[in-house]
BAFI-3210 file (N, C-alpha, C; in Angstrom, 3 decimals, decimal comma, padded with zeros to 6 digits):
// residues 240
n [1|2|3|4|5|6|7|8|9|10|11|12|13|14|15|16|17|18|19|20|21|22|23|24|25|26|27|28|29|30|31|32|33|34|35|36|37|38|39|40|41|42|43|44|45|46|47|48|49|50|51|52|53|54|55|56|57|58|59|60|61|62|63|64|65|66|67|68|69|70|71|72|73|74|75|76|77|78|79|80|81|82|83|84|85|86|87|88|89|90|91|92|93|94|95|96|97|98|99|100|101|102|103|104|105|106|107|108|109|110|111|112|113|114|115|116|117|118|119|120|121|122|123|124|125|126|127|128|129|130|131|132|133|134|135|136|137|138|139|140|141|142|143|144|145|146|147|148|149|150|151|152|153|154|155|156|157|158|159|160|161|162|163|164|165|166|167|168|169|170|171|172|173|174|175|176|177|178|179|180|181|182|183|184|185|186|187|188|189|190|191|192|193|194|195|196|197|198|199|200|201|202|203|204|205|206|207|208|209|210|211|212|213|214|215|216|217|218|219|220|221|222|223|224|225|226|227|228|229|230|231|232|233|234|235|236|237|238|239|240]
n.u [084,873|084,736|084,428|086,733|085,553|085,034|087,224|087,194|088,868|088,681|086,189|084,800|084,633|082,265|080,427|080,934|080,482|083,087|084,562|085,498|088,344|088,469|090,214|093,401|094,650|096,921|098,796|098,241|096,210|094,378|093,896|092,844|090,467|089,493|089,206|087,372|085,329|084,532|084,358|081,410|080,590|081,438|081,296|078,450|078,690|080,415|083,625|082,917|082,271|082,052|084,632|083,795|081,435|082,578|083,987|081,871|080,572|082,529|082,963|084,724|087,159|087,562|090,208|091,346|091,258|092,910|095,255|095,618|095,700|097,223|095,664|092,385|092,457|094,381|093,053|090,958|092,339|093,166|090,708|090,250|092,049|091,379|089,025|089,697|091,337|091,400|091,500|089,464|087,566|088,428|089,468|086,789|085,823|088,164|086,885|084,745|083,043|084,027|082,561|080,008|077,744|079,159|077,651|076,747|078,899|079,933|078,126|078,404|080,607|080,342|078,648|079,850|081,869|080,146|079,613|081,790|082,398|080,245|080,599|082,996|082,591|080,626|082,000|084,148|083,092|081,187|082,994|084,385|082,386|082,235|084,394|086,614|089,935|092,322|095,919|099,135|099,787|097,447|096,322|097,384|099,611|102,671|105,525|105,407|106,864|106,977|104,563|105,632|106,870|106,380|108,777|109,094|106,914|106,286|103,780|101,733|102,111|099,673|098,129|099,448|098,921|096,074|096,082|097,615|095,580|093,411|094,676|095,072|092,436|091,404|092,706|091,703|089,054|089,615|090,535|087,858|087,146|088,489|087,289|086,027|087,751|088,927|086,750|086,731|086,445|088,088|091,137|091,210|092,148|091,456|088,799|088,297|089,078|087,239|084,657|085,052|085,472|082,541|081,294|082,282|081,463|079,023|078,416|079,109|077,214|076,536|073,757|072,382|069,979|068,461|067,053|069,642|070,768|069,849|072,184|072,137|070,881|073,032|075,209|074,286|073,938|076,867|077,756|076,234|075,433|074,088|071,897|069,009|069,180|067,488|066,387|067,528|069,029|069,254|071,813|073,441|073,460|075,032|077,672|080,790]
n.v [-031,767|-029,624|-025,935|-023,795|-022,171|-018,896|-016,738|-013,867|-012,207|-012,237|-011,355|-008,480|-005,475|-003,787|-000,988|001,740|005,044|007,306|008,937|012,014|013,788|016,960|019,909|020,155|022,537|025,429|026,125|028,704|029,058|027,934|028,803|031,566|030,770|029,720|031,748|033,490|032,255|032,098|034,794|035,917|034,585|035,069|037,733|037,381|035,761|036,763|036,356|034,117|032,149|028,730|026,475|024,225|025,002|026,498|024,925|023,025|024,983|025,614|023,059|021,285|019,114|019,760|019,555|020,440|022,927|023,816|022,796|025,133|027,250|028,379|028,599|029,078|031,884|033,165|032,604|034,663|036,761|036,687|037,078|039,625|041,184|040,686|042,057|044,745|045,071|047,200|046,159|044,886|047,132|048,806|047,529|047,668|050,117|051,159|049,495|050,766|052,201|055,021|055,981|056,530|058,844|061,130|061,346|058,610|057,329|058,205|057,342|054,634|053,954|055,049|053,308|051,120|051,577|051,759|049,348|047,964|049,452|048,875|045,896|045,999|047,169|045,522|043,109|043,893|044,922|043,097|040,679|042,492|043,128|040,393|039,863|039,626|040,351|041,877|040,923|039,650|039,777|041,161|038,514|037,299|036,132|035,953|035,691|037,093|039,530|043,205|044,928|045,974|049,176|052,134|053,203|056,116|057,212|056,315|054,913|052,213|049,445|048,293|050,542|052,152|050,527|050,914|053,727|053,455|052,178|054,078|055,985|054,662|054,091|056,676|057,645|055,985|056,817|059,469|059,221|058,691|061,541|062,061|062,467|065,426|066,626|069,522|071,121|071,203|072,733|072,426|070,117|066,837|065,217|066,579|066,466|063,836|063,306|064,831|063,586|061,163|062,003|062,779|060,362|058,420|060,294|059,823|057,287|057,182|058,338|060,161|060,337|057,987|056,591|058,141|058,714|057,947|060,210|059,431|057,615|058,471|060,983|062,209|062,354|063,852|066,147|066,735|067,205|069,546|071,236|072,843|074,380|074,533|075,041|076,145|078,023|079,689|082,362|085,632|086,698|084,596|084,179|083,872|083,960|082,587]
n.w [027,671|030,251|030,491|032,507|035,176|035,494|037,233|039,989|039,157|036,401|035,737|034,002|035,656|036,878|035,713|037,804|039,140|039,014|041,776|041,883|042,721|044,898|043,652|044,487|047,165|047,532|050,364|051,029|049,667|050,622|053,199|052,484|051,621|053,843|055,508|054,413|054,180|056,755|057,687|057,368|059,186|061,523|061,598|062,778|064,733|066,320|068,293|069,305|067,661|066,460|065,693|064,398|063,124|061,216|059,835|059,145|057,224|055,549|054,218|055,013|057,228|060,780|061,674|059,498|059,297|061,544|060,746|058,792|060,592|063,511|065,681|066,949|067,459|065,854|063,317|063,917|063,867|061,330|060,086|060,842|059,968|057,067|056,594|057,186|054,661|051,873|049,459|047,608|047,489|046,207|043,557|042,828|042,377|040,538|038,302|037,598|034,694|032,903|031,100|031,703|033,715|035,739|038,037|038,431|038,119|040,993|042,524|042,151|043,196|045,679|046,917|046,652|048,780|050,853|051,332|051,766|054,045|055,648|056,178|057,443|059,693|060,794|061,405|063,137|065,454|066,482|067,125|068,833|070,649|072,020|073,136|072,111|072,159|069,930|069,001|070,063|072,634|074,246|074,116|075,997|075,770|076,836|075,890|073,642|070,950|071,051|069,014|065,422|064,979|062,576|060,810|060,302|061,343|063,624|064,467|065,169|063,070|062,025|061,869|059,780|058,071|057,082|056,953|054,542|052,881|052,967|051,206|049,016|048,099|047,853|046,050|043,972|043,634|042,928|040,413|038,906|038,369|036,133|033,495|033,710|034,717|033,612|034,302|036,837|040,400|042,282|042,632|041,576|043,604|045,830|046,115|045,803|048,499|050,116|049,440|050,480|053,044|053,617|053,134|055,013|057,508|056,893|057,860|060,363|062,224|064,907|065,779|065,606|065,458|063,439|060,088|057,536|055,126|051,727|049,324|046,535|047,159|048,446|046,710|044,872|046,506|046,805|044,241|043,549|045,074|048,219|047,209|045,207|041,827|040,167|041,659|042,911|045,407|044,917|045,672|045,086|042,279|039,268|040,769|041,862]
ca.u [085,709|084,181|085,139|086,760|084,773|086,261|087,193|086,827|089,512|088,328|085,186|084,563|084,399|080,532|080,909|080,812|080,954|084,170|084,582|086,546|088,717|088,237|091,265|094,093|094,817|098,132|098,387|097,780|094,844|093,515|094,066|092,047|089,131|088,740|088,953|086,318|083,729|084,777|083,789|080,261|080,135|082,365|080,158|077,080|078,629|082,117|084,913|082,009|081,924|082,780|085,356|082,823|080,566|083,124|084,288|080,622|080,507|083,613|082,928|085,939|086,924|087,822|091,487|091,851|091,525|094,074|096,232|095,850|095,684|097,859|094,748|091,206|092,808|095,005|091,993|090,029|093,382|093,308|089,607|090,043|092,901|090,705|087,772|090,178|091,905|090,719|091,607|088,383|086,839|089,825|089,196|085,857|085,935|088,682|086,457|083,658|083,425|084,310|081,511|078,379|077,857|079,994|077,222|076,518|080,476|080,528|077,025|078,725|081,946|079,869|077,734|080,872|082,484|079,268|079,512|082,997|082,465|079,411|081,679|084,163|082,043|079,867|082,977|085,325|081,669|080,707|084,578|084,397|081,179|082,302|085,238|088,175|091,097|093,333|097,039|099,418|099,928|096,410|095,636|097,879|101,055|104,077|106,295|105,191|107,272|105,895|104,397|106,646|106,585|106,505|110,041|109,211|105,455|106,121|102,732|101,822|102,037|097,878|097,364|100,244|098,246|094,692|096,514|097,766|094,386|092,704|095,074|094,645|090,841|091,173|093,504|090,997|088,213|089,961|090,104|086,719|086,837|089,266|086,615|085,644|088,842|088,977|085,480|086,304|086,378|089,254|091,585|090,565|092,498|090,905|087,407|087,790|089,125|085,858|083,609|085,472|084,905|081,029|080,807|082,705|080,729|077,405|078,309|079,455|076,461|076,037|072,210|072,102|068,570|067,835|067,374|070,592|070,787|070,299|073,482|071,803|071,039|074,039|076,152|073,882|074,102|078,060|078,084|075,376|075,534|072,451|070,651|068,245|069,509|066,329|065,958|068,926|069,220|070,024|073,477|074,358|073,421|076,253|078,800|082,101]
ca.v [-031,175|-028,402|-024,880|-023,588|-021,094|-017,576|-016,138|-013,003|-011,168|-012,343|-010,681|-007,080|-004,997|-003,131|000,373|002,544|006,309|007,414|010,159|013,155|014,717|018,253|020,105|020,771|024,134|025,826|026,249|030,383|029,340|026,981|030,178|032,714|030,089|029,614|033,173|034,003|031,316|032,518|036,186|036,312|033,875|036,094|039,083|037,082|035,362|037,298|035,460|032,623|031,305|027,495|025,756|022,990|025,775|027,179|023,613|022,937|026,131|025,374|021,598|020,595|018,784|020,808|019,313|021,187|024,663|023,703|022,900|026,368|028,100|027,664|028,062|029,917|033,386|033,420|032,699|035,440|037,838|037,201|037,775|041,182|041,804|040,538|042,982|045,917|045,572|047,692|045,860|044,795|047,986|049,559|046,921|047,771|051,446|050,857|049,137|051,649|052,866|056,419|056,346|056,783|059,967|061,401|061,007|057,348|056,901|058,080|056,681|053,121|054,410|055,261|052,082|049,798|052,085|051,801|047,815|047,771|049,966|047,750|044,441|046,361|047,510|044,516|042,089|044,376|045,248|041,537|040,748|043,388|042,537|038,880|039,868|039,003|041,541|041,542|041,174|038,616|040,511|040,979|037,508|036,956|035,517|036,914|035,944|037,884|040,766|044,263|045,060|046,616|050,617|052,449|053,886|057,344|058,012|055,522|054,401|050,869|048,754|048,299|051,980|052,400|049,694|051,613|055,084|053,478|051,609|054,785|056,824|053,788|054,350|058,142|057,540|055,406|057,656|060,543|058,910|058,824|062,593|062,675|063,250|066,293|067,349|070,445|072,007|071,164|073,819|071,723|068,864|065,622|064,238|066,852|066,274|062,755|063,092|065,611|062,554|059,996|062,221|062,805|059,020|058,252|060,761|059,201|055,936|057,187|059,258|060,101|059,975|056,646|056,652|059,204|057,841|058,643|060,588|058,272|057,922|059,449|062,231|062,814|062,737|065,473|067,300|066,910|067,879|070,437|072,082|073,033|074,904|074,355|075,888|076,825|078,840|080,488|083,672|086,450|086,740|083,313|084,278|084,182|084,001|081,563]
ca.w [028,603|031,184|030,786|033,775|035,607|035,481|038,852|040,285|038,375|035,123|035,392|033,993|036,495|036,544|035,493|039,002|038,801|039,971|042,594|041,494|044,150|044,639|043,272|045,820|047,221|048,146|051,693|051,003|048,925|051,652|054,330|052,235|051,432|055,264|056,153|053,165|054,683|058,274|057,625|057,836|060,660|062,746|061,629|063,343|066,148|067,016|068,789|070,152|066,601|066,557|064,539|063,865|062,509|060,211|058,897|057,988|056,356|054,466|053,413|055,266|058,664|061,684|061,281|057,734|060,072|062,458|059,687|058,049|061,314|064,762|066,802|066,571|067,452|064,828|062,430|064,154|063,369|059,899|059,581|061,040|059,002|055,594|056,792|056,936|053,628|051,066|048,148|046,812|047,067|045,364|042,563|042,292|042,147|039,480|037,333|037,018|033,563|032,843|029,660|032,409|033,930|036,859|039,209|038,569|038,838|042,322|043,021|042,064|044,150|047,179|047,180|047,102|049,906|052,026|051,339|052,271|055,950|056,517|056,458|058,608|060,870|061,436|061,999|064,379|066,099|066,700|067,713|070,243|071,845|072,092|074,004|071,628|071,931|068,945|069,100|070,895|074,057|074,190|074,421|077,318|075,188|077,388|075,029|072,125|070,847|070,950|067,474|065,036|064,393|061,534|060,690|060,176|062,008|065,237|064,671|064,999|061,447|061,535|061,590|058,702|056,908|057,601|056,192|052,934|052,544|052,922|050,517|047,931|047,974|047,272|044,557|042,818|043,462|042,220|038,643|038,341|037,877|034,953|031,876|034,087|035,189|033,229|034,947|038,776|041,077|042,846|042,186|041,915|044,597|047,135|045,818|046,331|050,031|050,950|049,164|051,487|054,441|053,589|053,212|056,527|058,309|056,814|058,379|061,644|062,672|066,358|065,842|064,739|065,161|062,443|058,750|056,623|053,614|050,886|048,839|045,632|047,525|049,129|045,610|044,558|047,306|046,844|042,955|042,861|046,488|049,013|046,488|044,010|040,851|039,642|042,774|043,490|045,860|044,231|046,062|044,503|041,041|038,676|041,521|041,277]
c.u [085,036|085,151|085,529|086,273|085,613|085,813|087,280|087,522|089,577|087,347|085,225|084,182|083,053|081,079|080,129|080,996|082,163|084,201|085,974|086,945|088,539|090,120|092,317|094,297|096,242|097,947|097,876|096,327|094,000|093,178|092,738|090,521|088,495|088,473|087,594|085,036|083,752|083,983|082,392|079,881|080,661|081,455|078,904|077,329|080,023|082,669|084,166|081,868|082,751|083,515|084,473|081,838|081,444|083,661|082,958|080,249|081,371|083,553|083,854|086,096|087,819|089,690|092,128|092,286|092,763|095,324|097,182|096,153|096,290|096,496|093,374|091,543|093,375|094,056|091,061|090,881|093,242|092,047|089,321|090,867|092,072|089,614|088,524|090,843|090,879|090,901|090,292|087,526|087,647|089,476|087,601|085,233|086,512|088,052|085,095|083,873|083,247|083,302|080,224|078,940|078,522|078,978|076,833|077,864|080,425|079,291|077,511|079,906|081,327|079,182|078,687|081,617|081,478|079,619|080,497|083,127|081,874|080,001|082,608|083,462|081,339|081,013|083,629|084,010|081,564|082,062|084,649|083,637|081,632|083,453|086,713|088,997|092,148|094,798|097,629|099,579|098,566|095,609|096,417|099,660|102,121|105,165|106,342|105,800|106,461|105,619|105,495|105,947|107,155|107,984|110,002|107,997|105,619|104,829|102,597|101,808|100,899|097,663|098,123|099,338|096,931|095,182|096,703|096,391|093,640|093,121|094,705|093,349|090,671|091,714|092,257|089,509|088,215|090,011|088,982|086,525|087,311|088,190|086,534|086,726|088,961|087,834|085,689|087,011|088,065|089,931|091,153|090,250|091,507|089,445|087,123|088,028|087,704|084,830|083,981|085,104|083,188|080,767|081,140|081,661|079,098|077,201|078,810|078,625|076,335|074,570|071,875|070,364|067,674|068,092|068,197|070,210|071,079|071,631|073,255|071,720|072,225|075,148|075,697|074,069|076,028|078,484|077,691|075,545|074,253|071,365|069,988|068,528|068,662|065,760|066,818|068,781|069,845|071,481|074,242|074,426|074,713|077,676|079,592|081,828]
c.v [-029,615|-027,413|-024,300|-022,229|-019,553|-016,789|-014,481|-011,921|-011,091|-011,591|-009,304|-006,508|-004,050|-001,697|001,225|003,810|006,685|008,989|011,153|014,201|016,279|018,973|020,757|022,078|024,329|026,137|028,003|030,337|028,763|028,127|031,179|031,770|029,986|030,646|033,691|033,395|031,891|033,652|036,489|035,603|034,558|037,326|038,828|036,649|035,777|036,141|034,074|031,860|030,281|026,967|024,914|023,825|026,112|026,078|023,461|023,963|026,157|023,957|021,002|019,817|020,141|020,865|020,168|022,583|024,511|023,452|024,086|027,493|027,543|027,290|029,311|031,640|033,933|033,608|033,925|036,767|038,213|037,504|039,448|042,048|041,833|041,995|044,269|046,345|046,253|047,442|045,657|046,027|048,899|048,907|047,567|049,117|051,531|050,481|049,399|052,496|054,410|056,871|056,745|058,088|060,061|060,950|059,607|056,880|057,184|057,743|055,177|053,099|054,196|053,785|050,957|050,443|051,621|050,281|047,485|048,087|049,165|046,266|044,795|046,457|046,155|043,224|042,574|044,485|043,742|040,728|041,053|043,478|041,435|039,080|039,621|040,638|041,241|041,980|040,058|038,702|040,384|039,504|036,472|035,995|036,505|036,893|037,023|039,227|041,748|044,388|046,375|048,286|050,853|053,493|055,489|057,876|057,367|054,974|053,016|050,615|049,045|049,514|052,600|051,561|050,393|052,863|054,748|052,851|052,777|055,685|056,017|054,126|055,610|058,360|057,194|056,168|058,970|060,364|058,947|060,237|063,090|063,068|064,657|067,521|069,316|071,944|071,851|072,342|073,570|070,575|067,944|065,034|064,992|066,695|064,854|062,356|063,813|064,062|061,665|060,599|062,246|061,119|058,228|058,743|060,088|057,932|055,993|058,336|059,355|059,846|058,783|056,373|056,943|058,295|058,817|059,230|059,786|058,675|058,618|060,881|063,168|062,844|063,808|066,336|067,605|067,474|069,085|071,459|072,066|073,436|074,195|075,027|076,652|077,886|079,588|081,957|084,552|086,945|085,519|083,423|084,375|084,249|082,369|080,600]
c.w [028,897|030,995|032,166|034,000|035,617|036,942|038,647|039,351|037,143|034,675|035,058|035,152|036,017|036,936|036,526|038,638|039,814|040,261|042,025|042,637|044,014|044,340|044,241|045,747|047,778|049,605|051,788|050,625|050,037|052,803|053,947|051,855|053,063|056,023|055,113|053,721|056,048|058,525|058,073|059,078|061,580|062,717|062,469|064,753|067,021|067,262|069,133|068,664|066,834|065,440|063,998|063,022|061,127|059,294|058,172|056,585|055,106|053,625|053,758|056,874|059,407|061,665|060,521|058,672|060,815|061,733|058,934|059,012|062,578|065,678|066,145|066,525|066,490|063,484|062,665|063,620|062,084|059,292|059,766|060,358|057,592|055,434|056,801|055,799|052,400|049,711|047,108|046,532|046,338|044,010|041,934|041,873|040,587|038,240|036,950|035,783|033,651|031,656|030,498|033,176|035,339|038,182|039,422|038,750|040,575|042,979|043,599|043,214|045,511|047,834|047,575|048,373|051,191|052,463|052,306|053,909|056,645|057,021|057,727|059,721|061,852|062,219|063,012|065,508|067,140|067,793|069,222|071,068|072,229|073,084|073,439|071,543|070,828|069,384|070,295|072,246|074,755|074,885|075,607|076,915|075,786|076,776|073,551|072,232|070,567|069,328|066,840|064,726|063,207|061,702|061,141|061,425|063,580|065,534|064,688|063,251|061,202|061,036|060,099|057,632|056,301|056,217|054,476|052,372|051,880|051,327|048,988|047,091|047,304|046,067|043,643|042,608|042,708|040,520|038,250|037,843|036,948|033,910|032,713|034,675|035,256|034,160|036,185|039,248|041,918|042,164|042,744|043,175|045,997|047,054|046,309|047,981|050,589|050,964|050,513|052,788|054,700|054,028|054,610|057,706|058,397|057,712|059,987|062,503|063,910|066,564|064,913|064,323|064,152|061,191|058,249|055,469|053,006|049,907|047,536|045,783|048,146|047,841|045,077|045,136|046,730|045,384|042,808|044,208|047,089|048,235|045,182|042,635|040,176|040,393|043,402|044,116|045,196|044,491|045,453|042,956|040,354|039,413|040,990|042,625]
res [m|t|k|p|k|p|n|d|t|d|v|a|p|s|a|q|p|t|r|r|r|a|p|s|m|s|p|e|e|r|r|a|m|i|v|h|v|t|l|p|l|v|a|e|y|g|a|a|v|k|t|s|q|i|a|a|a|a|g|i|g|e|a|t|i|f|r|a|f|k|d|k|d|e|l|l|e|a|c|i|a|e|a|l|r|p|d|n|v|v|e|a|i|r|a|i|p|l|e|i|s|l|h|e|r|l|h|e|a|a|s|a|m|e|a|h|m|d|r|m|g|r|v|l|g|a|v|a|a|s|g|f|r|s|g|p|r|n|r|g|d|a|s|a|q|p|r|e|r|g|e|a|s|g|q|p|r|e|r|g|s|r|v|a|g|i|a|a|t|r|a|a|l|a|e|l|f|a|p|e|q|p|a|l|r|l|p|a|d|q|l|a|g|v|l|l|d|l|l|f|a|r|s|h|r|p|d|a|d|s|e|p|i|c|l|a|s|l|i|r|l|f|l|h|g|a|f|d|h|t|k|l|p|a|e|f|r|g|g|a]
***
C-alpha cells in the first residue's frame, strides 16, 4: 500500500523572517514626528519644500502627511509654531547643573539660546523669503475668523505666546544665579533679563558682516565688566 503524498497544507512552512510593523502612533505623535522631520527642510527650502521630500525624509507616504494635516500650509504653520516654542531651550537651561562654575553655567545656557535663535531665524527667514504668509487670512481664506486677541493686552495671541516664552526662558536663566545670590549686585531676574538682551542684540547685529564677540568673551564681559581687574584705573579701585 502506497503512502499518500502530503499536500501543501501538510508541509511544514519554511522558516522565513517575519516583518515587524513599526509601532503605531497617536495622531498627535504622528503630527509631531512630521513637524520634526520637516523643520530642517523648511529651513533649507522655505515654503517651496515638496511633500514628496518630507515623505521621503520621514519614511512615510505622502498620503500620511495629508491625513495628519489638512494641507501643506497647515504643516508650514505647525513648523513655524514649533520653531517659536521655547520648551526645548527652557528644558536645556534647567538641566544645567548648579555645581559647575557660574561662567560655565551661563556659557551652556547661552549656547542653548544661540541654537534656538539660529533655528528660529533660519526657519522664519526661509519661509518669508519663499513668499509664504502665515495666517489663514493671508492665504486668501475669506471665511477665516480674525485671530483671537488677549483679553488684557489686546495683542495677537501669537505675540502673547512669544512673551510667555521669553518669560519662561528668563526665569530658567535666573535659576542659574541661585548659588551666587548673596553676592549679586542686582536680583537674579534682572541679571537674566540683561543677559537675554545681550544675546538678542548679538544675534541681531546691524553690522552682520563683522565677526560677533564669541560667547565665552560675552559671558566674561557680562560677569566682570569691561576692565581687566589687574589694570583698573585709580578711579575704579575699591569702588562699588
